A tleap script that builds the chain and sets N, CA, C and O, in Angstrom:
source leaprc.protein.ff14SB
mol = sequence {
  NMET ARG TRP LEU ALA ASP LEU PRO GLU ASP
  THR THR ALA ARG ILE ARG ALA LEU LYS ALA
  PRO PRO SER LEU ARG ARG ARG LEU MET ALA
  LEU GLY VAL ARG PRO GLY ALA GLU VAL ARG
  VAL VAL ARG ARG ALA PRO LEU GLY ASP PRO
  MET GLU ILE ALA VAL GLY ASP THR LEU ILE
  ALA ILE ARG HIE ALA GLU ALA ALA GLY VAL
  GLU LEU GLU CGLY
}
set mol.1.N position { -6.159 22.306 18.398 }
set mol.1.CA position { -6.475 22.594 17.013 }
set mol.1.C position { -7.857 23.226 16.926 }
set mol.1.O position { -8.759 22.895 17.696 }
set mol.2.N position { -8.001 24.126 15.990 }
set mol.2.CA position { -9.291 24.755 15.721 }
set mol.2.C position { -9.783 24.282 14.356 }
set mol.2.O position { -8.998 24.051 13.437 }
set mol.3.N position { -11.102 24.145 14.249 }
set mol.3.CA position { -11.713 23.667 13.017 }
set mol.3.C position { -12.719 24.691 12.521 }
set mol.3.O position { -13.318 25.413 13.319 }
set mol.4.N position { -12.906 24.758 11.235 }
set mol.4.CA position { -13.849 25.687 10.638 }
set mol.4.C position { -15.266 25.459 11.155 }
set mol.4.O position { -16.022 26.417 11.310 }
set mol.5.N position { -15.635 24.226 11.422 }
set mol.5.CA position { -16.979 23.913 11.906 }
set mol.5.C position { -17.265 24.575 13.254 }
set mol.5.O position { -18.426 24.816 13.584 }
set mol.6.N position { -16.229 24.873 14.033 }
set mol.6.CA position { -16.396 25.452 15.368 }
set mol.6.C position { -16.215 26.964 15.396 }
set mol.6.O position { -16.388 27.581 16.447 }
set mol.7.N position { -15.873 27.570 14.271 }
set mol.7.CA position { -15.618 29.008 14.222 }
set mol.7.C position { -16.932 29.786 14.360 }
set mol.7.O position { -17.887 29.498 13.638 }
set mol.8.N position { -16.999 30.765 15.272 }
set mol.8.CA position { -18.230 31.552 15.434 }
set mol.8.C position { -18.497 32.437 14.213 }
set mol.8.O position { -17.596 32.706 13.418 }
set mol.9.N position { -19.739 32.881 14.081 }
set mol.9.CA position { -20.102 33.770 12.977 }
set mol.9.C position { -19.315 35.068 13.059 }
set mol.9.O position { -18.935 35.508 14.144 }
set mol.10.N position { -19.073 35.680 11.899 }
set mol.10.CA position { -18.354 36.948 11.764 }
set mol.10.C position { -16.951 36.916 12.356 }
set mol.10.O position { -16.439 37.937 12.815 }
set mol.11.N position { -16.337 35.747 12.342 }
set mol.11.CA position { -14.964 35.592 12.814 }
set mol.11.C position { -14.101 35.152 11.638 }
set mol.11.O position { -14.490 34.282 10.859 }
set mol.12.N position { -12.939 35.754 11.523 }
set mol.12.CA position { -12.016 35.444 10.432 }
set mol.12.C position { -10.857 34.621 10.967 }
set mol.12.O position { -10.371 34.863 12.072 }
set mol.13.N position { -10.419 33.650 10.183 }
set mol.13.CA position { -9.266 32.823 10.547 }
set mol.13.C position { -8.544 32.422 9.267 }
set mol.13.O position { -9.084 32.539 8.167 }
set mol.14.N position { -7.330 31.954 9.431 }
set mol.14.CA position { -6.523 31.489 8.298 }
set mol.14.C position { -6.511 29.960 8.304 }
set mol.14.O position { -6.397 29.326 9.353 }
set mol.15.N position { -6.632 29.389 7.112 }
set mol.15.CA position { -6.671 27.938 6.970 }
set mol.15.C position { -5.260 27.371 7.079 }
set mol.15.O position { -4.336 27.856 6.427 }
set mol.16.N position { -5.102 26.344 7.906 }
set mol.16.CA position { -3.810 25.689 8.078 }
set mol.16.C position { -3.702 24.457 7.173 }
set mol.16.O position { -2.694 24.277 6.490 }
set mol.17.N position { -4.737 23.610 7.166 }
set mol.17.CA position { -4.672 22.366 6.391 }
set mol.17.C position { -6.076 21.848 6.114 }
set mol.17.O position { -7.032 22.196 6.807 }
set mol.18.N position { -6.179 21.014 5.090 }
set mol.18.CA position { -7.441 20.344 4.769 }
set mol.18.C position { -7.274 18.867 5.115 }
set mol.18.O position { -6.444 18.173 4.528 }
set mol.19.N position { -8.064 18.398 6.069 }
set mol.19.CA position { -8.030 16.994 6.501 }
set mol.19.C position { -9.309 16.332 6.010 }
set mol.19.O position { -10.180 15.973 6.802 }
set mol.20.N position { -9.409 16.177 4.714 }
set mol.20.CA position { -10.627 15.658 4.089 }
set mol.20.C position { -10.249 14.616 3.047 }
set mol.20.O position { -9.096 14.546 2.622 }
set mol.21.N position { -11.224 13.803 2.635 }
set mol.21.CA position { -10.952 12.846 1.554 }
set mol.21.C position { -10.492 13.580 0.287 }
set mol.21.O position { -10.855 14.738 0.080 }
set mol.22.N position { -9.705 12.924 -0.548 }
set mol.22.CA position { -9.142 13.587 -1.738 }
set mol.22.C position { -10.174 14.259 -2.637 }
set mol.22.O position { -9.922 15.358 -3.132 }
set mol.23.N position { -11.315 13.641 -2.861 }
set mol.23.CA position { -12.312 14.251 -3.751 }
set mol.23.C position { -12.869 15.541 -3.159 }
set mol.23.O position { -13.063 16.517 -3.884 }
set mol.24.N position { -13.125 15.559 -1.864 }
set mol.24.CA position { -13.614 16.776 -1.202 }
set mol.24.C position { -12.519 17.831 -1.160 }
set mol.24.O position { -12.789 19.015 -1.363 }
set mol.25.N position { -11.292 17.411 -0.900 }
set mol.25.CA position { -10.170 18.348 -0.857 }
set mol.25.C position { -10.001 19.061 -2.206 }
set mol.25.O position { -9.782 20.272 -2.249 }
set mol.26.N position { -10.105 18.305 -3.303 }
set mol.26.CA position { -9.985 18.912 -4.637 }
set mol.26.C position { -11.106 19.919 -4.883 }
set mol.26.O position { -10.867 21.001 -5.420 }
set mol.27.N position { -12.333 19.562 -4.489 }
set mol.27.CA position { -13.467 20.459 -4.703 }
set mol.27.C position { -13.313 21.743 -3.887 }
set mol.27.O position { -13.561 22.836 -4.397 }
set mol.28.N position { -12.902 21.617 -2.619 }
set mol.28.CA position { -12.718 22.793 -1.781 }
set mol.28.C position { -11.592 23.680 -2.309 }
set mol.28.O position { -11.714 24.905 -2.323 }
set mol.29.N position { -10.509 23.064 -2.738 }
set mol.29.CA position { -9.386 23.854 -3.252 }
set mol.29.C position { -9.765 24.571 -4.543 }
set mol.29.O position { -9.292 25.680 -4.790 }
set mol.30.N position { -10.609 23.958 -5.367 }
set mol.30.CA position { -11.077 24.621 -6.587 }
set mol.30.C position { -11.924 25.846 -6.266 }
set mol.30.O position { -11.993 26.778 -7.066 }
set mol.31.N position { -12.570 25.851 -5.097 }
set mol.31.CA position { -13.394 26.985 -4.677 }
set mol.31.C position { -12.589 28.038 -3.912 }
set mol.31.O position { -13.135 29.071 -3.524 }
set mol.32.N position { -11.298 27.784 -3.693 }
set mol.32.CA position { -10.448 28.761 -3.009 }
set mol.32.C position { -10.187 28.439 -1.553 }
set mol.32.O position { -9.464 29.175 -0.880 }
set mol.33.N position { -10.760 27.351 -1.049 }
set mol.33.CA position { -10.530 26.934 0.336 }
set mol.33.C position { -9.240 26.129 0.338 }
set mol.33.O position { -9.238 24.925 0.084 }
set mol.34.N position { -8.141 26.820 0.631 }
set mol.34.CA position { -6.822 26.194 0.565 }
set mol.34.C position { -5.956 26.735 1.694 }
set mol.34.O position { -6.226 27.820 2.209 }
set mol.35.N position { -4.925 26.001 2.086 }
set mol.35.CA position { -4.050 26.480 3.155 }
set mol.35.C position { -3.501 27.873 2.860 }
set mol.35.O position { -3.054 28.164 1.750 }
set mol.36.N position { -3.547 28.725 3.885 }
set mol.36.CA position { -3.074 30.096 3.764 }
set mol.36.C position { -4.169 31.101 3.469 }
set mol.36.O position { -3.966 32.302 3.652 }
set mol.37.N position { -5.317 30.642 3.021 }
set mol.37.CA position { -6.424 31.551 2.696 }
set mol.37.C position { -7.163 31.961 3.966 }
set mol.37.O position { -7.258 31.188 4.919 }
set mol.38.N position { -7.683 33.184 3.966 }
set mol.38.CA position { -8.509 33.639 5.082 }
set mol.38.C position { -9.945 33.255 4.818 }
set mol.38.O position { -10.440 33.389 3.699 }
set mol.39.N position { -10.610 32.781 5.848 }
set mol.39.CA position { -11.992 32.345 5.741 }
set mol.39.C position { -12.804 33.018 6.851 }
set mol.39.O position { -12.300 33.242 7.952 }
set mol.40.N position { -14.054 33.333 6.553 }
set mol.40.CA position { -14.945 33.960 7.536 }
set mol.40.C position { -16.294 33.269 7.483 }
set mol.40.O position { -16.827 33.022 6.401 }
set mol.41.N position { -16.846 32.958 8.642 }
set mol.41.CA position { -18.187 32.381 8.703 }
set mol.41.C position { -19.178 33.528 8.602 }
set mol.41.O position { -19.208 34.406 9.465 }
set mol.42.N position { -19.992 33.525 7.550 }
set mol.42.CA position { -20.968 34.579 7.316 }
set mol.42.C position { -22.215 34.319 8.153 }
set mol.42.O position { -22.665 35.196 8.890 }
set mol.43.N position { -22.771 33.123 8.041 }
set mol.43.CA position { -23.952 32.757 8.832 }
set mol.43.C position { -24.152 31.253 8.778 }
set mol.43.O position { -23.565 30.547 7.958 }
set mol.44.N position { -25.008 30.789 9.687 }
set mol.44.CA position { -25.356 29.379 9.757 }
set mol.44.C position { -26.859 29.240 9.575 }
set mol.44.O position { -27.617 30.144 9.926 }
set mol.45.N position { -27.284 28.125 9.033 }
set mol.45.CA position { -28.710 27.828 8.919 }
set mol.45.C position { -29.287 27.696 10.331 }
set mol.45.O position { -28.535 27.460 11.277 }
set mol.46.N position { -30.590 27.843 10.489 }
set mol.46.CA position { -31.190 27.776 11.827 }
set mol.46.C position { -30.828 26.520 12.626 }
set mol.46.O position { -30.691 26.590 13.847 }
set mol.47.N position { -30.676 25.403 11.974 }
set mol.47.CA position { -30.296 24.176 12.681 }
set mol.47.C position { -28.789 23.915 12.609 }
set mol.47.O position { -28.327 22.849 13.017 }
set mol.48.N position { -28.025 24.877 12.094 }
set mol.48.CA position { -26.568 24.781 12.080 }
set mol.48.C position { -25.957 24.159 10.841 }
set mol.48.O position { -24.735 24.142 10.699 }
set mol.49.N position { -26.780 23.649 9.944 }
set mol.49.CA position { -26.227 22.989 8.770 }
set mol.49.C position { -27.077 23.313 7.555 }
set mol.49.O position { -28.272 23.020 7.602 }
set mol.50.N position { -26.586 23.877 6.491 }
set mol.50.CA position { -25.186 24.188 6.214 }
set mol.50.C position { -24.802 25.553 6.795 }
set mol.50.O position { -25.613 26.248 7.407 }
set mol.51.N position { -23.556 25.900 6.580 }
set mol.51.CA position { -23.059 27.214 6.978 }
set mol.51.C position { -22.533 27.917 5.735 }
set mol.51.O position { -22.080 27.273 4.789 }
set mol.52.N position { -22.599 29.240 5.748 }
set mol.52.CA position { -22.093 30.027 4.630 }
set mol.52.C position { -20.761 30.636 5.048 }
set mol.52.O position { -20.656 31.268 6.099 }
set mol.53.N position { -19.744 30.438 4.210 }
set mol.53.CA position { -18.424 30.984 4.493 }
set mol.53.C position { -18.002 31.894 3.350 }
set mol.53.O position { -18.465 31.754 2.218 }
set mol.54.N position { -17.118 32.822 3.667 }
set mol.54.CA position { -16.545 33.712 2.657 }
set mol.54.C position { -15.050 33.428 2.577 }
set mol.54.O position { -14.340 33.446 3.582 }
set mol.55.N position { -14.594 33.166 1.362 }
set mol.55.CA position { -13.165 32.990 1.084 }
set mol.55.C position { -12.853 33.973 -0.024 }
set mol.55.O position { -13.242 33.765 -1.173 }
set mol.56.N position { -12.154 35.043 0.316 }
set mol.56.CA position { -11.943 36.110 -0.658 }
set mol.56.C position { -13.280 36.728 -1.013 }
set mol.56.O position { -14.029 37.134 -0.125 }
set mol.57.N position { -13.593 36.806 -2.305 }
set mol.57.CA position { -14.865 37.360 -2.765 }
set mol.57.C position { -15.911 36.278 -3.009 }
set mol.57.O position { -16.995 36.568 -3.514 }
set mol.58.N position { -15.598 35.041 -2.657 }
set mol.58.CA position { -16.486 33.922 -2.932 }
set mol.58.C position { -17.267 33.530 -1.687 }
set mol.58.O position { -16.692 33.390 -0.608 }
set mol.59.N position { -18.584 33.350 -1.836 }
set mol.59.CA position { -19.425 32.832 -0.765 }
set mol.59.C position { -19.731 31.376 -1.070 }
set mol.59.O position { -20.135 31.039 -2.184 }
set mol.60.N position { -19.538 30.512 -0.080 }
set mol.60.CA position { -19.693 29.076 -0.262 }
set mol.60.C position { -20.586 28.528 0.842 }
set mol.60.O position { -20.406 28.865 2.012 }
set mol.61.N position { -21.545 27.687 0.474 }
set mol.61.CA position { -22.331 26.950 1.462 }
set mol.61.C position { -21.643 25.606 1.665 }
set mol.61.O position { -21.376 24.885 0.703 }
set mol.62.N position { -21.362 25.278 2.905 }
set mol.62.CA position { -20.616 24.068 3.220 }
set mol.62.C position { -21.302 23.351 4.381 }
set mol.62.O position { -21.798 23.993 5.306 }
set mol.63.N position { -21.328 22.043 4.329 }
set mol.63.CA position { -21.911 21.252 5.411 }
set mol.63.C position { -20.995 21.257 6.629 }
set mol.63.O position { -19.783 21.435 6.516 }
set mol.64.N position { -21.600 21.059 7.787 }
set mol.64.CA position { -20.840 21.013 9.033 }
set mol.64.C position { -19.775 19.906 8.980 }
set mol.64.O position { -18.644 20.113 9.420 }
set mol.65.N position { -20.135 18.741 8.445 }
set mol.65.CA position { -19.185 17.623 8.357 }
set mol.65.C position { -18.000 17.962 7.454 }
set mol.65.O position { -16.876 17.542 7.728 }
set mol.66.N position { -18.240 18.713 6.388 }
set mol.66.CA position { -17.141 19.121 5.496 }
set mol.66.C position { -16.268 20.169 6.182 }
set mol.66.O position { -15.044 20.136 6.055 }
set mol.67.N position { -16.895 21.102 6.910 }
set mol.67.CA position { -16.150 22.145 7.609 }
set mol.67.C position { -15.299 21.564 8.726 }
set mol.67.O position { -14.288 22.155 9.106 }
set mol.68.N position { -15.697 20.415 9.254 }
set mol.68.CA position { -14.931 19.767 10.325 }
set mol.68.C position { -13.589 19.248 9.823 }
set mol.68.O position { -12.728 18.902 10.632 }
set mol.69.N position { -13.393 19.186 8.523 }
set mol.69.CA position { -12.120 18.741 7.952 }
set mol.69.C position { -11.194 19.874 7.564 }
set mol.69.O position { -10.145 19.641 6.963 }
set mol.70.N position { -11.573 21.117 7.905 }
set mol.70.CA position { -10.753 22.286 7.580 }
set mol.70.C position { -10.108 22.780 8.877 }
set mol.70.O position { -10.780 23.340 9.743 }
set mol.71.N position { -8.804 22.566 8.997 }
set mol.71.CA position { -8.067 22.968 10.199 }
set mol.71.C position { -7.633 24.435 10.060 }
set mol.71.O position { -7.177 24.868 9.002 }
set mol.72.N position { -7.787 25.177 11.149 }
set mol.72.CA position { -7.440 26.603 11.177 }
set mol.72.C position { -6.180 26.835 11.997 }
set mol.72.O position { -5.856 26.046 12.885 }
set mol.73.N position { -5.474 27.913 11.701 }
set mol.73.CA position { -4.302 28.281 12.475 }
set mol.73.C position { -4.732 28.836 13.824 }
set mol.73.O position { -5.836 29.358 13.983 }
set mol.74.N position { -3.832 28.710 14.785 }
set mol.74.CA position { -4.092 29.295 16.111 }
set mol.74.C position { -4.795 28.349 16.944 }
set mol.74.O position { -5.105 28.652 18.096 }
savepdb mol mol.pdb
quit
């Protein structure tokens, strides 16, 4: 399995599932982070947390721990 937290910068992948607590899952889905969506890691903070991701036209800052709950296809 691949996770969003491990995806290198400037790499695109498709989201397979969200393995997060219900409250976090609802918040991510409201921002467009949902199964089937393409996601790209734009950049990471110097110490790796948070990371900036692009989902469609939306840029989102997400913590490494939250990104670890986003399963990717492939």
